[in-house]
C-alpha positions as CSV (number, residue, x, y, z in Angstrom):
1,X,-7.4,-22.8,5.7
2,X,-7.7,-23.1,9.5
3,X,-3.9,-22.8,9.8
4,X,-4.0,-19.6,7.7
5,X,-6.7,-18.1,9.9
6,X,-4.8,-18.8,13.1
7,X,-1.8,-17.0,11.6
8,X,-3.8,-14.0,10.5
9,X,-5.3,-13.4,14.0
10,X,-1.8,-13.0,15.4
11,X,-1.4,-10.0,13.1
12,X,-4.9,-8.7,14.1
13,X,-4.1,-8.8,17.8
14,X,-0.7,-7.2,17.6
15,X,-1.7,-4.5,15.2
16,X,-4.7,-3.3,17.2
17,X,-2.3,-2.0,19.8
18,X,-0.6,0.1,17.2
19,X,-3.8,1.5,15.7
20,X,-5.2,2.8,19.0
21,X,-4.7,6.5,19.5
22,X,-4.1,7.2,15.8
23,X,-4.8,10.8,14.9
24,X,-7.0,12.0,12.1
25,X,-5.5,13.9,9.2
26,X,-5.9,17.7,9.3
27,X,-8.6,19.2,7.1
28,X,-7.9,21.0,3.9
29,X,-7.5,24.8,3.8
30,X,-9.5,26.8,1.4
31,X,-9.2,30.3,0.1
32,X,-12.3,32.2,1.2
33,X,-14.0,35.0,-0.7
34,X,-14.0,38.4,0.8
35,X,-16.8,41.0,0.9
36,X,-15.7,42.7,-2.3
37,X,-15.8,39.4,-4.2
38,X,-19.2,38.6,-2.8
39,X,-20.5,42.0,-4.0
40,X,-19.3,41.2,-7.5
41,X,-16.3,43.6,-7.5
42,X,-13.5,42.5,-9.8
43,X,-10.6,41.1,-7.8
44,X,-7.0,41.7,-8.6
45,X,-5.1,39.0,-10.4
46,X,-3.3,38.1,-7.2
47,X,-6.5,36.8,-5.6
48,X,-7.4,34.7,-8.7
49,X,-3.8,33.4,-9.0
50,X,-4.1,30.3,-6.8
51,X,-7.0,29.0,-8.9
52,X,-5.0,29.4,-12.1
53,X,-2.1,27.7,-10.4
54,X,-4.3,24.8,-9.5
55,X,-5.5,24.5,-13.1
56,X,-2.0,24.7,-14.6
57,X,-0.7,22.3,-12.0
58,X,-3.3,19.8,-12.9
59,X,-2.4,20.1,-16.6
60,X,1.3,19.7,-15.8
61,X,0.6,16.7,-13.6
62,X,-1.4,15.1,-16.3
63,X,1.7,15.1,-18.5
64,X,4.2,14.1,-15.8
65,X,2.2,11.9,-13.4
66,X,-0.3,10.0,-15.6
67,X,2.2,7.2,-16.4
68,X,2.1,6.4,-12.7
69,X,-1.6,6.8,-12.0
70,X,-2.5,3.4,-13.3
71,X,-0.4,1.8,-10.6
72,X,-2.2,3.5,-7.7
73,X,-4.5,1.2,-5.8
74,X,-6.2,3.6,-3.4
75,X,-9.8,4.6,-3.9
76,X,-8.8,8.3,-4.5
77,X,-5.6,9.9,-5.8
78,X,-5.2,11.7,-2.5
79,X,-5.1,8.5,-0.6
80,X,-2.8,7.0,-3.1
81,X,-0.3,9.8,-2.7
82,X,-0.4,9.3,1.1
83,X,0.5,5.6,0.6
84,X,4.0,4.4,-0.4
85,X,5.6,2.7,-3.3
86,X,5.9,-1.1,-2.8
87,X,9.7,-0.8,-2.9
88,X,9.6,1.6,0.1
89,X,7.3,-0.7,2.1
90,X,9.5,-3.7,1.3
91,X,12.6,-1.7,2.3
92,X,11.0,-1.1,5.7
93,X,10.2,-4.8,6.1
94,X,13.8,-5.7,5.1
95,X,15.2,-3.3,7.7
96,X,13.1,-5.0,10.4
97,X,14.2,-8.5,9.3
98,X,17.8,-7.5,9.1
99,X,17.7,-6.2,12.7
100,X,16.1,-9.6,13.6
101,X,18.9,-11.4,11.7
102,X,16.3,-13.1,9.5
103,X,17.2,-13.2,5.8
104,X,14.3,-12.7,3.3
105,X,14.1,-14.0,-0.2
106,X,12.4,-11.9,-2.9
107,X,9.3,-14.2,-2.7
108,X,9.1,-13.7,1.1
109,X,9.5,-9.9,0.8
110,X,6.9,-9.7,-1.9
111,X,4.3,-11.6,0.0
112,X,5.0,-9.7,3.3
113,X,4.5,-6.4,1.5
114,X,1.2,-7.6,0.0
115,X,0.0,-8.9,3.4
116,X,0.9,-5.7,5.1
117,X,-1.1,-3.8,2.6
118,X,-4.1,-6.0,3.1
119,X,-4.1,-5.6,6.9
120,X,-3.7,-1.8,6.5
121,X,-6.8,-1.7,4.3
122,X,-8.8,-3.6,6.8
123,X,-7.6,-2.2,10.1
124,X,-6.8,1.3,9.2
125,X,-9.1,1.8,6.2
126,X,-6.1,3.2,4.4
127,X,-3.8,1.8,1.7
128,X,-0.2,1.2,2.7
129,X,1.1,0.5,-0.8
130,X,0.3,2.9,-3.7
131,X,1.2,0.4,-6.4
132,X,-1.6,-1.9,-7.8
133,X,-1.0,-5.6,-7.1
134,X,-1.3,-7.9,-10.1
135,X,-2.4,-11.5,-10.2
136,X,0.5,-13.3,-11.7
137,X,0.7,-17.1,-12.1
138,X,2.2,-17.7,-8.7
139,X,0.4,-15.1,-6.6
140,X,0.0,-11.4,-6.1
141,X,2.9,-9.3,-7.4
142,X,3.9,-5.7,-7.4
143,X,5.6,-5.3,-10.8
144,X,8.0,-2.5,-9.7
145,X,9.0,-4.4,-6.6
146,X,9.6,-7.5,-8.8
147,X,11.9,-5.6,-11.0
148,X,13.8,-4.4,-8.0
149,X,14.3,-7.8,-6.5
150,X,14.4,-10.2,-9.5
151,X,18.2,-10.3,-9.7
152,X,18.4,-12.0,-6.3
153,X,16.4,-14.9,-7.6
154,X,16.1,-17.2,-4.5
155,X,19.0,-15.6,-2.6
156,X,18.5,-13.3,0.4
157,X,17.7,-9.7,-0.5
158,X,20.5,-7.3,0.5
159,X,18.8,-4.1,-0.5
160,X,15.7,-2.9,-2.3
161,X,16.7,-0.5,-5.1
162,X,14.3,2.3,-6.1
163,X,12.3,1.7,-9.2
164,X,9.2,3.2,-10.8
165,X,7.8,6.2,-9.0
166,X,10.6,6.4,-6.5
167,X,12.9,7.4,-9.3
168,X,10.8,10.4,-10.3
169,X,9.2,11.7,-7.1
170,X,10.1,12.2,-3.5
171,X,8.1,9.9,-1.2
172,X,7.6,10.4,2.5
173,X,8.9,7.8,5.0
174,X,6.5,5.5,6.7
175,X,5.1,7.1,9.9
176,X,5.1,5.5,13.3
177,X,1.7,3.9,12.9
178,X,2.7,2.3,9.5
179,X,6.0,1.1,10.9
180,X,4.2,-0.5,13.8
181,X,1.8,-2.3,11.5
182,X,4.6,-3.5,9.3
183,X,6.5,-4.7,12.3
184,X,3.5,-6.6,13.6
185,X,2.9,-8.3,10.3
186,X,6.6,-9.3,10.1
187,X,6.6,-10.8,13.6
188,X,3.4,-12.7,12.9
189,X,4.5,-14.2,9.6
190,X,8.3,-14.5,9.9
191,X,8.1,-18.2,10.8
192,X,6.8,-19.0,7.3
193,X,9.0,-19.4,4.2
194,X,8.2,-18.1,0.8
195,X,6.3,-21.1,-0.4
196,X,4.1,-21.0,2.7
197,X,3.5,-17.3,2.4
198,X,2.6,-17.7,-1.2
199,X,0.1,-20.4,-0.3
200,X,-1.7,-18.0,2.0
201,X,-2.3,-15.5,-0.9
202,X,-2.5,-18.0,-3.7
203,X,-5.5,-20.2,-3.2
204,X,-9.2,-20.3,-4.2
205,X,-11.3,-17.7,-2.5
206,X,-8.5,-15.1,-2.3
207,X,-8.4,-11.8,-4.2
208,X,-5.6,-13.3,-6.3
209,X,-7.9,-16.1,-7.4
210,X,-10.7,-13.7,-8.3
211,X,-8.4,-11.5,-10.4
212,X,-6.6,-14.4,-12.0
213,X,-9.9,-15.9,-13.0
214,X,-10.7,-12.7,-14.9
215,X,-7.3,-12.5,-16.7
216,X,-3.7,-13.4,-16.2
217,X,-1.8,-10.5,-14.6
218,X,-5.1,-8.7,-13.9
219,X,-5.1,-5.9,-11.3
220,X,-6.2,-7.1,-7.8
221,X,-8.5,-4.3,-6.7
222,X,-8.0,-2.8,-3.2
223,X,-11.7,-3.3,-2.5
224,X,-11.2,-7.1,-2.9
225,X,-8.1,-7.2,-0.8
226,X,-9.8,-5.2,2.0
227,X,-12.9,-7.4,1.9
228,X,-10.7,-10.6,2.1
229,X,-8.7,-9.4,5.2
230,X,-11.8,-8.1,6.9
231,X,-13.5,-11.4,6.3
232,X,-10.7,-13.1,8.0
233,X,-11.1,-10.7,10.9
234,X,-14.8,-11.3,11.1
235,X,-14.4,-15.1,11.0
236,X,-12.0,-14.9,14.0
237,X,-14.4,-12.7,15.9
238,X,-17.3,-15.1,15.2
239,X,-15.2,-18.2,15.9
């Protein structure tokens, strides 16, 4: 455990430089009511139209998007939509590793994606991955990412093919802050192989252990992941 804590603090120190100076998201724009509306005068259909559009949009989204909602791990749907599919985050990690001439197996890429998400939840208070991690027998797994990588078995991953939500919706690229975090995580953990990375996320006291104790393949809640990584941060500060 002490070895794991030492590794985690490297991520903490390097990521803090990336997080500084981050800007807050802009506020939401609302459609105000004018004087006639306040006086009870009937408004033309054009003024009421955005409200109807929002209602119809929700109804359409319920039909189209609901199959994907269960995979979102963020506390709100808005935050989930600001996060990225696990395949997209894994692709960013693979690009960094390729530039570093460091091959990554599916197991290594899976764990680095999960660890990046954990540090994002703790240090940024934001999800990085929109998928919900599951507690499989040998550690946390993002099912869509597993499907994308499984054909490589134990061989180095050459590319991360789109699966799941990436096949149906346009997803925004990682921003500079997110890329910096992912790069910091990669640099801190790249010296570990897949078995060692798995051991960090696959032991008693981890979110995986808590979820797996409830049920095989149970969802690992973001609240548990965040608490775990923040506990590591607090232990290092106290130590």
